[in-house]
N, C-alpha and C positions, 0 to 999 in steps of 0.2 A: 430486442434485448435491452433491458434497462440497466445501465451502469452508473446511475446517479448515486447509488449507495455503495458502490464498489470500493474495496480497500485501495489505498495508494499502492503504487509500484506494481500494478497489474498488467499482464500481457494477455491479449485476447486474440484468437484466430477465428475469423468469420468466413464461412464458405457458403456461397449461394450458387446452386446448380439448377437451372431451369426454374428459377423462382427468385424471390427477393429476400433480403434481410435488412432489418432496421435496427440501428444501435443508437441509444440516447445516452449522452454524457453530461456531466455537470457543466454549468455555464462558465465557471472559472477554472476548469481543469485544463492543463496543457495536454495536447494529444499529438502523438507521432504515429503516422500511418505508413504502411507498406503493403505490398501485394501486387496483384495484377488482375486484369479483366480480359476475357476472351469472348467476343460476341456478346458483351454485356457492358455494364458501366458501374462506376463508383461515384457517388456524390458525397463528398466528405467536407464537413464544415470544420476546418482546422483552427479558425480564429479563436483566440482566447479573449473572451469578452472582459472588458475592464470592470473591476469591482469598485465600490464606493471608496474603499481604503486606498486603492492604487492612485486615484486622482489627486489625493491630498499629499502624497509623498513628495519630498523635495529631492533634488538631484544630489544633495549632500548626504543623503541617507545611504549607508552602505548595505548592499544585499549580499548575504552569505550564500553562495551557490551550493555549499556543502549542506546547508540546512534546508534548501529548497526541496520539495518532494519531487520524485522522479515522475516523468510524464506517463500518461496512460498509453501503452503501446498496442496499437490495433493492426493486425495483419488481415487484410480484406481481399479475398479471392472470389471472382465471379466468372461463371461460364454459362452463357445463355441466360443470365439473370443479372441482378444488380444488388449493390450494397449501399445503404445510406447511413451516414453518421451525422447526427444533428445534436446541437446543444439542447439541454432540457427546456429552455425557455422558447425554443423554436418549435413550431408545429410541423408534424409530418404531413407531406402532401398526399 
């Protein structure tokens, strides 16, 4: 599932039963994950990779949390299977 062009403030539920699911997100998007695995696994890359604009910001700059976009909310459930969430710049194994 490719979510690199997904609208902001999206909530996604991914279910993998006797198989696998792969989810790709934007490199700069904040991701929040929940869910569980039973006899399976979840490999979730939660790191928000820095962008070129973030490295030049000074600590004196104020960030308005109200203006910040909500994170992508992913609920990942796996039973005898797996769910992988990766950044768009990372290759799937």
